[in-house]
DSSP file (Angstrom, degrees, kcal/mol; ACC not computed):
  #  RESIDUE AA STRUCTURE BP1 BP2  ACC     N-H-->O    O-->H-N    N-H-->O    O-->H-N    TCO  KAPPA ALPHA  PHI   PSI    X-CA   Y-CA   Z-CA
    1    1 A X              0   0    0      0, 0.0     2,-0.4     0, 0.0     0, 0.0   0.000 360.0 360.0 360.0 139.7  -71.4  -42.6   31.3
    2    2 A X        -     0   0    0      1,-0.0     2,-0.7     2,-0.0     0, 0.0  -0.626 360.0-138.8 -79.1 125.5  -68.7  -43.8   28.9
    3    3 A X        +     0   0    0     -2,-0.4    -1,-0.0     1,-0.1     0, 0.0  -0.771  23.9 176.5 -87.3 113.7  -68.9  -42.2   25.4
    4    4 A X        +     0   0    0     -2,-0.7    -1,-0.1     2,-0.1     2,-0.1   0.244  32.5 129.7-103.5  12.2  -68.1  -45.0   22.9
    5    5 A X        -     0   0    0      1,-0.1     2,-0.2     0, 0.0    -2,-0.0  -0.419  59.6-121.1 -66.1 141.8  -68.7  -43.0   19.8
    6    6 A X        -     0   0    0      1,-0.1    80,-0.1    -2,-0.1    -1,-0.1  -0.506  30.6-100.9 -80.2 152.3  -65.9  -43.2   17.3
    7    7 A X        -     0   0    0     -2,-0.2    78,-0.5     1,-0.1     2,-0.3  -0.254  38.9-108.7 -66.7 161.7  -64.1  -40.0   16.2
    8    8 A X        -     0   0    0     76,-0.1     2,-0.4    78,-0.1    -1,-0.1  -0.663  23.0-131.0 -89.1 147.0  -65.0  -38.4   12.9
    9    9 A X        -     0   0    0     -2,-0.3     2,-0.1    74,-0.2    76,-0.0  -0.776  25.9-116.8 -91.0 142.5  -62.6  -38.5    9.9
   10   10 A X     >  -     0   0    0     -2,-0.4     4,-2.6     1,-0.1     5,-0.2  -0.398  27.2-110.6 -70.0 156.9  -62.0  -35.2    8.1
   11   11 A X  H  > S+     0   0    0      1,-0.2     4,-2.4     2,-0.2     5,-0.2   0.874 120.8  54.1 -56.0 -36.4  -63.1  -35.0    4.5
   12   12 A X  H  > S+     0   0    0      2,-0.2     4,-2.1     1,-0.2    -1,-0.2   0.898 108.9  46.9 -65.1 -40.4  -59.4  -34.9    3.5
   13   13 A X  H  > S+     0   0    0      2,-0.2     4,-2.4     1,-0.2     5,-0.2   0.913 111.4  50.9 -68.3 -42.2  -58.6  -38.1    5.5
   14   14 A X  H  X S+     0   0    0     -4,-2.6     4,-2.3     1,-0.2    -2,-0.2   0.928 111.9  48.4 -58.4 -44.1  -61.7  -39.9    4.0
   15   15 A X  H  X S+     0   0    0     -4,-2.4     4,-2.3    -5,-0.2    -1,-0.2   0.892 110.0  51.4 -63.3 -40.6  -60.5  -38.9    0.5
   16   16 A X  H  X S+     0   0    0     -4,-2.1     4,-1.9     2,-0.2    -1,-0.2   0.901 110.4  48.2 -64.9 -41.2  -56.9  -40.1    1.2
   17   17 A X  H  X S+     0   0    0     -4,-2.4     4,-1.9     2,-0.2    -2,-0.2   0.913 111.9  49.6 -66.8 -41.8  -58.1  -43.5    2.4
   18   18 A X  H  X S+     0   0    0     -4,-2.3     4,-2.7    -5,-0.2    -2,-0.2   0.902 108.5  54.1 -61.0 -40.5  -60.4  -43.9   -0.6
   19   19 A X  H  X S+     0   0    0     -4,-2.3     4,-2.7     1,-0.2    -1,-0.2   0.880 105.3  53.2 -63.9 -38.3  -57.4  -42.9   -2.9
   20   20 A X  H  X S+     0   0    0     -4,-1.9     4,-2.3     2,-0.2    -1,-0.2   0.945 111.0  46.3 -59.9 -47.8  -55.3  -45.7   -1.3
   21   21 A X  H  X S+     0   0    0     -4,-1.9     4,-2.3     1,-0.2     5,-0.2   0.935 112.5  50.0 -60.5 -47.3  -57.9  -48.2   -2.1
   22   22 A X  H  X S+     0   0    0     -4,-2.7     4,-2.6     1,-0.2    -1,-0.2   0.908 110.1  51.0 -59.1 -42.9  -58.4  -46.9   -5.6
   23   23 A X  H  X S+     0   0    0     -4,-2.7     4,-2.4     2,-0.2    -1,-0.2   0.902 108.6  51.3 -63.3 -41.1  -54.6  -47.0   -6.2
   24   24 A X  H  X S+     0   0    0     -4,-2.3     4,-1.9     2,-0.2    -2,-0.2   0.945 113.7  43.7 -61.5 -47.7  -54.3  -50.7   -5.0
   25   25 A X  H  X S+     0   0    0     -4,-2.3     4,-2.8     1,-0.2    51,-0.3   0.880 111.9  53.2 -67.4 -36.5  -57.1  -51.8   -7.3
   26   26 A X  H  X S+     0   0    0     -4,-2.6     4,-2.0    -5,-0.2    -1,-0.2   0.900 106.9  53.0 -63.3 -39.1  -55.7  -49.8  -10.2
   27   27 A X  H  <>S+     0   0    0     -4,-2.4     5,-2.5     8,-0.3     9,-0.4   0.911 110.6  47.4 -60.4 -42.4  -52.3  -51.5   -9.6
   28   28 A X  H ><5S+     0   0    0     -4,-1.9     3,-1.8     1,-0.2    -2,-0.2   0.946 111.0  50.7 -61.5 -48.0  -54.1  -54.9   -9.9
   29   29 A X  H 3<5S+     0   0    0     -4,-2.8    -1,-0.2     1,-0.3    -2,-0.2   0.801 109.2  50.9 -63.9 -28.4  -56.0  -53.8  -13.0
   30   30 A X  T 3<5S-     0   0    0     -4,-2.0    -1,-0.3    -5,-0.2    -2,-0.2   0.522 111.5-125.8 -80.6  -6.2  -52.7  -52.7  -14.6
   31   31 A X  T < 5 +     0   0    0     -3,-1.8     2,-0.5    -4,-0.3    -3,-0.2   0.920  65.2 138.5  57.7  46.7  -51.3  -56.1  -13.7
   32   32 A X     >< -     0   0    0     -5,-2.5     4,-2.5     1,-0.1    -1,-0.2  -0.932  40.7-165.2-126.8 103.8  -48.4  -54.4  -11.8
   33   33 A X  H  > S+     0   0    0     -2,-0.5     4,-2.3     1,-0.2     5,-0.2   0.865  90.9  50.7 -58.9 -39.6  -47.5  -56.0   -8.5
   34   34 A X  H  > S+     0   0    0      2,-0.2     4,-1.5     1,-0.2    -1,-0.2   0.904 111.3  47.9 -66.4 -40.6  -45.4  -53.1   -7.4
   35   35 A X  H  4 S+     0   0    0      2,-0.2     4,-0.5     1,-0.2    -8,-0.3   0.888 111.7  51.3 -66.5 -38.4  -48.3  -50.6   -8.2
   36   36 A X  H  < S+     0   0    0     -4,-2.5     3,-0.5    -9,-0.4    -2,-0.2   0.930 115.8  40.6 -61.2 -45.6  -50.7  -52.9   -6.3
   37   37 A X  H >< S+     0   0    0     -4,-2.3     3,-2.0     1,-0.2    -1,-0.2   0.666  92.2  90.8 -79.2 -17.5  -48.5  -53.0   -3.2
   38   38 A X  T 3< S+     0   0    0     -4,-1.5    -1,-0.2     1,-0.3    -2,-0.1   0.816  82.6  51.4 -51.4 -42.1  -47.5  -49.3   -3.3
   39   39 A X  T 3  S+     0   0    0     -4,-0.5    89,-2.4    -3,-0.5    -1,-0.3   0.537  94.5  96.5 -76.5  -3.5  -50.3  -48.0   -1.1
   40   40 A X  E <  S-a  128   0A   0     -3,-2.0    89,-0.2    87,-0.2     2,-0.1  -0.508  81.5-107.6 -87.3 152.4  -49.6  -50.5    1.7
   41   41 A X  E >   -     0   0A   0     87,-3.1     3,-2.3    -2,-0.2    16,-0.2  -0.367  40.6-104.3 -64.1 156.0  -47.5  -50.0    4.8
   42   42 A X  E 3  S+     0   0A   0      1,-0.3    15,-2.0    14,-0.1    16,-0.4   0.836 125.3  37.0 -55.5 -33.6  -44.2  -51.9    4.6
   43   43 A X  E 3  S+     0   0A   0     13,-0.2    -1,-0.3    14,-0.1    86,-0.1   0.101  93.0 134.0-105.6  21.6  -45.6  -54.5    7.0
   44   44 A X  E <   -     0   0A   0     -3,-2.3    12,-3.4    84,-0.1     2,-0.3  -0.096  41.3-143.6 -66.1 168.8  -49.1  -54.4    5.5
   45   45 A X  E     -aB 130  55A   0     84,-1.6    86,-1.8    10,-0.2     2,-0.4  -0.973  11.5-158.8-138.0 150.6  -51.1  -57.6    4.7
   46   46 A X  E     -aB 131  54A   0      8,-2.2     8,-2.8    -2,-0.3     2,-0.6  -0.998   5.4-160.2-124.2 131.8  -53.6  -58.8    2.1
   47   47 A X  E     -aB 132  53A   0     84,-2.9    86,-2.2    -2,-0.4     6,-0.2  -0.954  27.1-142.7-109.5 112.4  -55.9  -61.7    2.8
   48   48 A X    >   -     0   0    0      4,-3.3     3,-2.1    -2,-0.6    85,-0.1  -0.054  25.7 -95.2 -74.3 172.5  -57.0  -62.9   -0.7
   49   49 A X  T 3  S+     0   0    0      1,-0.3    86,-0.4     2,-0.1    -1,-0.1   0.792 126.9  48.0 -55.5 -33.1  -60.3  -64.2   -1.9
   50   50 A X  T 3  S-     0   0    0      2,-0.1    -1,-0.3    84,-0.1    -2,-0.1   0.371 124.7-100.6 -93.3   5.1  -59.1  -67.8   -1.3
   51   51 A X  S <  S+     0   0    0     -3,-2.1     2,-0.1     1,-0.3    -2,-0.1   0.357  72.2 147.8  93.8  -5.3  -57.9  -67.0    2.3
   52   52 A X        -     0   0    0     -5,-0.1    -4,-3.3     1,-0.1     2,-0.5  -0.440  37.6-145.5 -65.8 134.0  -54.2  -66.8    1.3
   53   53 A X  E     -B   47   0A   0     -6,-0.2     2,-0.5    -2,-0.1    -6,-0.2  -0.884  13.3-169.8-105.8 130.5  -52.3  -64.2    3.4
   54   54 A X  E     -B   46   0A   0     -8,-2.8    -8,-2.2    -2,-0.5     2,-0.5  -0.984   9.4-164.7-118.9 120.8  -49.5  -62.1    2.0
   55   55 A X  E     +B   45   0A   0     -2,-0.5     4,-0.3   -10,-0.2   -10,-0.2  -0.901  50.1  24.6-111.9 132.4  -47.5  -60.2    4.6
   56   56 A X  S  > S-     0   0    0    -12,-3.4     4,-2.3    -2,-0.5   -13,-0.2   0.326  81.3 -99.4  92.7 139.2  -45.2  -57.3    3.8
   57   57 A X  H  > S+     0   0    0    -15,-2.0     4,-1.8     1,-0.2     5,-0.2   0.859 120.7  54.8 -58.5 -38.5  -45.2  -55.0    0.8
   58   58 A X  H  > S+     0   0    0    -16,-0.4     4,-2.3     1,-0.2    -1,-0.2   0.913 110.1  45.7 -66.2 -40.4  -42.4  -56.9   -1.0
   59   59 A X  H  > S+     0   0    0     -4,-0.3     4,-2.7     1,-0.2     5,-0.3   0.889 111.1  53.9 -66.3 -38.2  -44.4  -60.2   -0.8
   60   60 A X  H  X S+     0   0    0     -4,-2.3     4,-0.8     1,-0.2    -1,-0.2   0.819 112.5  44.2 -66.6 -29.5  -47.5  -58.4   -2.0
   61   61 A X  H  X S+     0   0    0     -4,-1.8     4,-1.3    -5,-0.2    -2,-0.2   0.878 116.3  46.1 -78.5 -39.8  -45.7  -57.1   -5.0
   62   62 A X  H  X S+     0   0    0     -4,-2.3     4,-2.2    -5,-0.2    -2,-0.2   0.930 109.9  49.7 -72.2 -46.8  -44.0  -60.4   -5.8
   63   63 A X  H  X S+     0   0    0     -4,-2.7     4,-2.4     1,-0.2     5,-0.2   0.946 114.3  42.9 -65.1 -50.1  -46.9  -62.8   -5.5
   64   64 A X  H  X S+     0   0    0     -4,-0.8     4,-3.5    -5,-0.3     5,-0.2   0.892 110.8  58.6 -61.2 -34.7  -49.4  -60.8   -7.7
   65   65 A X  H  X S+     0   0    0     -4,-1.3     4,-1.6     2,-0.2    -2,-0.2   0.916 108.0  45.3 -57.2 -42.4  -46.5  -60.2  -10.1
   66   66 A X  H  X S+     0   0    0     -4,-2.2     4,-2.1     2,-0.2    -1,-0.2   0.914 113.7  49.6 -65.5 -43.2  -46.1  -64.0  -10.4
   67   67 A X  H  X S+     0   0    0     -4,-2.4     4,-2.3     1,-0.2    -2,-0.2   0.924 109.2  51.6 -61.6 -44.3  -49.9  -64.4  -10.8
   68   68 A X  H  < S+     0   0    0     -4,-3.5    -1,-0.2     1,-0.2    -2,-0.2   0.846 111.3  48.7 -62.7 -33.7  -50.0  -61.7  -13.5
   69   69 A X  H  < S+     0   0    0     -4,-1.6    -1,-0.2    -5,-0.2    -2,-0.2   0.879 120.2  35.5 -71.5 -38.5  -47.2  -63.5  -15.4
   70   70 A X  H  < S+     0   0    0     -4,-2.1     2,-0.3    -5,-0.1    -2,-0.2   0.639 119.8  37.0 -93.3 -16.5  -48.9  -66.9  -15.3
   71   71 A X  S  < S-     0   0    0     -4,-2.3     2,-1.0    -5,-0.2    -1,-0.1  -0.959  73.6-117.2-139.9 151.8  -52.6  -66.0  -15.5
   72   72 A X        -     0   0    0     -2,-0.3     2,-0.3    -3,-0.0    30,-0.1  -0.805  44.2-154.8 -83.2 103.6  -55.0  -63.6  -17.3
   73   73 A X        -     0   0    0     -2,-1.0    27,-0.1    -5,-0.1    -5,-0.0  -0.624  11.9-117.2 -86.8 139.8  -56.4  -61.9  -14.2
   74   74 A X        -     0   0    0     -2,-0.3     2,-0.4    27,-0.1    27,-0.2  -0.239  30.8-108.7 -67.0 162.6  -59.8  -60.3  -14.2
   75   75 A X  E     -C  100   0A   0     25,-2.5    25,-3.0   -45,-0.0     2,-0.2  -0.774  30.0-121.6 -97.3 137.9  -60.2  -56.5  -13.7
   76   76 A X  E     -C   99   0A   0     -2,-0.4     2,-0.3   -51,-0.3    23,-0.2  -0.517  24.4-178.3 -76.2 141.7  -61.7  -55.1  -10.5
   77   77 A X  E     +C   98   0A   0     21,-2.1    21,-2.8    -2,-0.2     2,-0.3  -0.968  20.6 171.1-125.2 145.0  -64.7  -52.9  -10.4
   78   78 A X  E     -Cd  97 160A   0     81,-0.6    83,-3.7    -2,-0.3     2,-0.4  -0.987  28.6-151.4-153.8 158.4  -65.6  -51.7   -6.9
   79   79 A X  E     -Cd  96 161A   0     17,-2.6    17,-2.3    -2,-0.3     2,-0.4  -0.986  21.8-133.2-135.8 125.4  -67.9  -49.4   -4.9
   80   80 A X  E     -C   95   0A   0     81,-0.9    15,-0.3    -2,-0.4     3,-0.1  -0.634  17.5-173.3 -76.3 128.0  -66.9  -47.9   -1.5
   81   81 A X  E     -     0   0A   0     13,-3.2     2,-0.3    -2,-0.4    14,-0.2   0.846  63.1 -22.6 -88.9 -41.2  -69.8  -48.3    1.0
   82   82 A X  E     -C   94   0A   0     12,-1.6    12,-2.6     2,-0.0     2,-0.4  -0.986  43.2-150.3-164.6 159.2  -68.2  -46.2    3.8
   83   83 A X  E     +C   93   0A   0     -2,-0.3     2,-0.3    10,-0.2    10,-0.2  -0.992  30.3 167.6-132.7 128.0  -65.1  -44.9    5.4
   84   84 A X  E     -C   92   0A   0      8,-2.5     8,-3.0    -2,-0.4     2,-0.2  -0.973  35.4-107.8-142.3 155.7  -65.0  -44.4    9.1
   85   85 A X  E     -C   91   0A   0    -78,-0.5     6,-0.3    -2,-0.3     3,-0.1  -0.571  19.5-175.6 -78.4 143.0  -62.5  -43.7   11.9
   86   86 A X  E    S-     0   0A   0      4,-2.9     2,-0.3     1,-0.6     5,-0.2   0.535  72.8 -39.8-106.5 -17.9  -61.7  -46.4   14.3
   87   87 A X  E >  S-C   90   0A   0      3,-1.3     3,-2.1   -81,-0.1    -1,-0.6  -0.937  97.4 -33.4 174.2-179.3  -59.5  -44.2   16.4
   88   88 A X  T 3  S-     0   0    0     -2,-0.3     3,-0.1     1,-0.3    33,-0.1  -0.405 131.6  -1.6 -59.8 121.8  -57.0  -41.4   16.0
   89   89 A X  T 3  S+     0   0    0     -2,-0.2    32,-2.8     1,-0.2     2,-0.4   0.641 112.7 103.7  74.0  15.1  -55.1  -42.1   12.8
   90   90 A X  E <   +CE  87 120A   0     -3,-2.1    -4,-2.9    30,-0.2    -3,-1.3  -0.996  44.4 176.0-132.8 130.1  -56.9  -45.4   12.1
   91   91 A X  E     -CE  85 119A   0     28,-2.8    28,-2.7    -2,-0.4     2,-0.4  -0.946  19.6-148.2-134.4 153.3  -59.7  -45.8    9.5
   92   92 A X  E     -CE  84 118A   0     -8,-3.0    -8,-2.5    -2,-0.3     2,-0.5  -0.983  10.2-165.2-120.1 131.0  -61.8  -48.6    8.0
   93   93 A X  E     -CE  83 117A   0     24,-2.7    24,-2.7    -2,-0.4     2,-0.4  -0.969   4.2-163.3-114.1 130.6  -63.0  -48.6    4.4
   94   94 A X  E     +CE  82 116A   0    -12,-2.6   -13,-3.2    -2,-0.5   -12,-1.6  -0.953  20.0 159.4-113.9 133.5  -65.8  -51.0    3.4
   95   95 A X  E     -CE  80 115A   0     20,-2.6    20,-2.8    -2,-0.4     2,-0.4  -0.941  34.6-132.9-144.6 163.5  -66.4  -51.8   -0.2
   96   96 A X  E     -CE  79 114A   0    -17,-2.3   -17,-2.6    -2,-0.3     2,-0.3  -0.948  30.6-175.1-116.0 145.9  -68.0  -54.3   -2.6
   97   97 A X  E     -CE  78 113A   0     16,-2.8    16,-3.0    -2,-0.4     2,-0.3  -0.976  13.7-169.4-143.2 152.4  -66.0  -55.5   -5.5
   98   98 A X  E     -C   77   0A   0    -21,-2.8   -21,-2.1    -2,-0.3     2,-0.5  -0.926  18.8-131.1-135.0 162.3  -66.3  -57.7   -8.6
   99   99 A X  E     -C   76   0A   0      9,-0.4     9,-2.7    -2,-0.3     2,-0.6  -0.971  11.6-156.6-120.2 130.2  -63.9  -59.1  -11.1
  100  100 A X  E     -C   75   0A   0    -25,-3.0   -25,-2.5    -2,-0.5     7,-0.2  -0.912  18.6-135.4-107.8 111.2  -64.6  -58.8  -14.9
  101  101 A X    >   -     0   0    0     -2,-0.6     3,-2.0     5,-0.4   -27,-0.1  -0.254  24.4-110.7 -61.9 154.2  -62.7  -61.4  -16.9
  102  102 A X  T 3  S+     0   0    0      1,-0.3    -1,-0.1   -30,-0.1   -29,-0.0   0.826 117.6  48.9 -54.8 -35.5  -61.0  -60.2  -20.1
  103  103 A X  T 3  S+     0   0    0      2,-0.0     2,-0.3     0, 0.0    -1,-0.3   0.212 106.0  72.4 -93.2  16.5  -63.4  -62.0  -22.4
  104  104 A X    <   -     0   0    0     -3,-2.0     4,-0.1     1,-0.1    -4,-0.0  -0.855  60.2-153.0-129.2 162.6  -66.5  -60.6  -20.6
  105  105 A X  S    S+     0   0    0     -2,-0.3     2,-0.3     2,-0.1    -1,-0.1   0.595  82.3  54.0-103.3 -18.4  -68.4  -57.4  -20.2
  106  106 A X  S    S-     0   0    0      1,-0.1    -5,-0.4    50,-0.0    47,-0.1  -0.808  92.8 -93.7-118.2 156.1  -69.9  -58.1  -16.8
  107  107 A X        -     0   0    0     -2,-0.3     2,-0.7    42,-0.2    -7,-0.3  -0.352  41.6-112.5 -61.9 147.1  -68.4  -59.1  -13.4
  108  108 A X    >   -     0   0    0     -9,-2.7     3,-2.7     1,-0.2    -9,-0.4  -0.760  21.8-146.4 -80.4 113.0  -68.4  -62.9  -12.7
  109  109 A X  G >  S+     0   0    0     -2,-0.7     3,-1.2     1,-0.3    -1,-0.2   0.788  96.5  63.3 -54.5 -28.8  -70.9  -63.3   -9.9
  110  110 A X  G 3  S+     0   0    0      1,-0.2    -1,-0.3    25,-0.1    -2,-0.0   0.658 103.7  49.4 -69.6 -14.2  -68.8  -66.1   -8.4
  111  111 A X  G <  S+     0   0    0     -3,-2.7    -1,-0.2   -12,-0.2    -2,-0.2   0.301  78.5 126.8-108.5   7.3  -66.0  -63.6   -7.9
  112  112 A X    <   -     0   0    0     -3,-1.2    24,-2.5    -4,-0.3     2,-0.3  -0.367  38.7-176.8 -64.6 146.4  -67.9  -60.9   -6.1
  113  113 A X  E     -EF  97 135A   0    -16,-3.0   -16,-2.8    22,-0.3     2,-0.5  -0.973  33.3-132.7-144.6 155.5  -66.4  -59.9   -2.8
  114  114 A X  E     -EF  96 134A   0     20,-2.9    20,-2.3    -2,-0.3     2,-0.4  -0.954  34.1-161.0-101.9 129.4  -66.9  -57.7    0.3
  115  115 A X  E     -EF  95 133A   0    -20,-2.8   -20,-2.6    -2,-0.5     2,-0.4  -0.930  11.6-167.9-118.8 139.0  -63.6  -55.9    1.0
  116  116 A X  E     -EF  94 132A   0     16,-2.1    16,-3.0    -2,-0.4     2,-0.4  -0.990   5.2-167.6-123.5 131.6  -62.4  -54.3    4.2
  117  117 A X  E     -EF  93 131A   0    -24,-2.7   -24,-2.7    -2,-0.4     2,-0.5  -0.964   7.3-161.0-118.0 133.3  -59.4  -52.0    4.3
  118  118 A X  E     -EF  92 130A   0     12,-2.5    11,-3.2    -2,-0.4    12,-1.6  -0.976  17.4-173.9-109.6 125.2  -57.7  -50.9    7.5
  119  119 A X  E     -EF  91 128A   0    -28,-2.7   -28,-2.8    -2,-0.5     2,-0.4  -0.911   6.5-160.9-121.4 148.0  -55.6  -47.8    7.0
  120  120 A X  E     -EF  90 127A   0      7,-2.7     7,-1.7    -2,-0.3     2,-0.6  -0.981  12.5-161.8-131.0 139.2  -53.3  -46.0    9.4
  121  121 A X  E     + F   0 126A   0    -32,-2.8     5,-0.2    -2,-0.4    -2,-0.0  -0.916  14.0 172.6-117.8 101.9  -51.7  -42.6    9.5
  122  122 A X  S    S-     0   0    0      3,-0.6    -1,-0.1    -2,-0.6     4,-0.1   0.037  73.2 -73.8 -97.7  26.0  -48.8  -42.7   11.9
  123  123 A X  S    S+     0   0    0    -34,-0.1     3,-0.1     2,-0.0    -2,-0.1   0.212 125.8  77.9 106.6 -14.6  -47.7  -39.2   10.9
  124  124 A X  S    S-     0   0    0      1,-0.5     2,-0.1     3,-0.0    -3,-0.0   0.110 109.5 -79.5-112.8  20.6  -46.2  -39.9    7.5
  125  125 A X        -     0   0    0      2,-0.0    -3,-0.6     0, 0.0    -1,-0.5  -0.188  65.8 -48.7 100.6 163.1  -49.5  -40.1    5.6
  126  126 A X  E     + F   0 121A   0     -5,-0.2     2,-0.3    -3,-0.1    -5,-0.2  -0.435  54.3 174.9 -74.0 141.4  -52.1  -42.8    5.2
  127  127 A X  E     - F   0 120A   0     -7,-1.7    -7,-2.7    -2,-0.1     2,-0.4  -0.985  34.1-111.5-141.6 148.0  -51.1  -46.4    4.3
  128  128 A X  E     +aF  40 119A   0    -89,-2.4   -87,-3.1    -2,-0.3    -9,-0.3  -0.683  29.8 175.9 -79.2 130.0  -53.1  -49.6    4.1
  129  129 A X  E     +     0   0A   0    -11,-3.2   -84,-1.6    -2,-0.4     2,-0.3   0.654  70.0  15.9-103.7 -23.5  -52.3  -52.1    6.8
  130  130 A X  E     -aF  45 118A   0    -12,-1.6   -12,-2.5   -86,-0.2     2,-0.5  -0.963  51.0-174.9-152.5 132.9  -54.8  -54.7    5.9
  131  131 A X  E     -aF  46 117A   0    -86,-1.8   -84,-2.9    -2,-0.3     2,-0.5  -0.978  17.7-169.0-123.7 116.9  -57.0  -55.5    2.9
  132  132 A X  E     -aF  47 116A   0    -16,-3.0   -16,-2.1    -2,-0.5     2,-0.5  -0.922   5.6-160.3-110.5 124.8  -59.4  -58.4    3.5
  133  133 A X  E     - F   0 115A   0    -86,-2.2     2,-0.4    -2,-0.5   -18,-0.2  -0.901   9.1-176.9-102.0 129.8  -61.4  -60.1    0.7
  134  134 A X  E     - F   0 114A   0    -20,-2.3   -20,-2.9    -2,-0.5   -85,-0.1  -0.991  32.2-114.8-125.7 123.6  -64.4  -62.1    1.6
  135  135 A X  E     - F   0 113A   0     -2,-0.4     2,-1.2   -86,-0.4     3,-0.3  -0.321  20.7-140.4 -55.3 134.4  -66.4  -63.9   -1.0
  136  136 A X        +     0   0    0    -24,-2.5   -24,-0.2     1,-0.2    -1,-0.1  -0.610  49.1 142.8 -96.9  72.1  -69.9  -62.4   -1.3
  137  137 A X        -     0   0    0     -2,-1.2    -1,-0.2   -26,-0.1     8,-0.2   0.817  36.5-162.3 -84.6 -31.9  -71.8  -65.6   -1.8
  138  138 A X    >   -     0   0    0     -3,-0.3     3,-2.0     1,-0.1     7,-0.3   0.933  12.0-171.8  46.9  54.8  -74.9  -64.8    0.2
  139  139 A X  T 3  S+     0   0    0      1,-0.3     3,-0.3     2,-0.1    -1,-0.1   0.814  78.9  33.9 -48.9 -43.0  -75.7  -68.5    0.4
  140  140 A X  T 3  S+     0   0    0      1,-0.2    -1,-0.3     2,-0.1     2,-0.2   0.393 118.2  55.7 -97.6   3.8  -79.2  -68.1    1.9
  141  141 A X    X>  +     0   0    0     -3,-2.0     4,-1.4    -4,-0.1     3,-1.2  -0.566  52.4 165.4-134.7  71.1  -80.0  -64.8    0.2
  142  142 A X  H 3> S+     0   0    0      1,-0.3     4,-2.4    -3,-0.3     5,-0.2   0.773  78.0  65.4 -58.9 -24.9  -79.7  -65.3   -3.6
  143  143 A X  H 3> S+     0   0    0      2,-0.2     4,-2.2     1,-0.2    -1,-0.3   0.886 101.4  48.4 -64.0 -37.8  -81.6  -62.0   -4.0
  144  144 A X  H <> S+     0   0    0     -3,-1.2     4,-2.4     2,-0.2    -2,-0.2   0.891 110.2  51.3 -68.5 -39.4  -78.7  -60.1   -2.4
  145  145 A X  H  X S+     0   0    0     -4,-1.4     4,-2.2    -7,-0.3    -2,-0.2   0.917 112.2  46.6 -62.3 -43.5  -76.2  -61.9   -4.6
  146  146 A X  H  X S+     0   0    0     -4,-2.4     4,-2.3     2,-0.2    -2,-0.2   0.899 111.9  50.5 -66.2 -40.6  -78.2  -60.9   -7.7
  147  147 A X  H  X S+     0   0    0     -4,-2.2     4,-2.3     2,-0.2    -2,-0.2   0.902 110.4  49.6 -65.1 -40.5  -78.6  -57.3   -6.5
  148  148 A X  H  X S+     0   0    0     -4,-2.4     4,-2.8     2,-0.2     5,-0.2   0.927 110.4  50.1 -64.6 -44.2  -74.8  -57.0   -5.9
  149  149 A X  H  X S+     0   0    0     -4,-2.2     4,-2.4     1,-0.2   -42,-0.2   0.912 111.1  49.3 -60.3 -42.3  -74.0  -58.3   -9.3
  150  150 A X  H  X S+     0   0    0     -4,-2.3     4,-1.3     2,-0.2    -1,-0.2   0.906 111.8  49.0 -63.5 -41.3  -76.4  -55.9  -10.9
  151  151 A X  H  < S+     0   0    0     -4,-2.3     4,-0.3     1,-0.2     3,-0.3   0.922 113.4  45.8 -63.9 -44.9  -74.9  -53.0   -8.9
  152  152 A X  H >X S+     0   0    0     -4,-2.8     3,-1.7     1,-0.2     4,-0.5   0.860 104.8  61.7 -67.9 -34.7  -71.3  -54.0   -9.9
  153  153 A X  H >< S+     0   0    0     -4,-2.4     3,-1.2     1,-0.3    -1,-0.2   0.874  97.8  59.2 -57.1 -36.6  -72.4  -54.4  -13.5
  154  154 A X  T 3< S+     0   0    0     -4,-1.3    -1,-0.3    -3,-0.3    -2,-0.2   0.645 104.1  51.6 -67.3 -14.3  -73.3  -50.7  -13.5
  155  155 A X  T X> S+     0   0    0     -3,-1.7     3,-3.1    -4,-0.3     4,-0.6   0.488  75.4 135.3 -98.1  -6.0  -69.6  -49.9  -12.6
  156  156 A X  T << S+     0   0    0     -3,-1.2   -79,-0.1    -4,-0.5    -3,-0.0  -0.164  78.6  11.5 -52.2 129.2  -68.0  -51.9  -15.4
  157  157 A X  T 34 S+     0   0    0    -82,-0.0    -1,-0.3     1,-0.0   -80,-0.1   0.369 111.9  85.0  85.0  -4.2  -65.3  -49.9  -17.0
  158  158 A X  T <4 S-     0   0    0     -3,-3.1    -2,-0.2     1,-0.2   -81,-0.1   0.600  77.1-151.3-103.8 -13.0  -65.3  -47.2  -14.2
  159  159 A X     <  +     0   0    0     -4,-0.6   -81,-0.6   -83,-0.1    -1,-0.2  -0.295  63.2   2.3  71.5-163.4  -63.0  -48.8  -11.7
  160  160 A X  E    S-d   78   0A   0    -83,-0.2   -81,-0.2  -138,-0.2     2,-0.1  -0.381  85.5-154.6 -59.9 122.8  -63.5  -48.1   -8.0
  161  161 A X  E     -d   79   0A   0    -83,-3.7   -81,-0.9     1,-0.2    -1,-0.1  -0.235  19.2 -75.9 -96.9-178.3  -66.5  -45.8   -7.8
  162  162 A X              0   0    0    -83,-0.1    -1,-0.2     1,-0.1   -82,-0.1  -0.233 360.0 360.0 -72.8 165.8  -67.9  -43.2   -5.4
  163  163 A X              0   0    0    -84,-0.1    -1,-0.1   -68,-0.0   -84,-0.1   0.474 360.0 360.0 -66.0 360.0  -69.5  -44.0   -2.2
């Protein structure tokens, strides 16, 4: 019988992948495009909340930099749900995230998201190759949307939290 179980990540690798995610969100919260893009592979990608795709670390640094200059961007709060191996040197991080506008104390429920990160360690350390944002609208389950907002509200001011 074929064993389809995925390999385990070491605690150090799980920690490294979490740290990449935390650094990317901290870069966003600092409104620093280069800091946001820093944890990504040179050919990494971000798929934004609105579906916009940014490919390459330089584009990921430049586009948020323009956004930060032109707009007051909300601050991320996030909670990592899990980190798991997909194969040797490949990991997936699943998180939920919210954005807190400057003039608010709580995340804006309309901006809640489910985020997936794919990270790769090709021998030179872990790097993010993809960060995918999906709006967490829960159209047919308003109870889930409310519960997520309440959970994220508990993280306000703490940044990306523990699993």
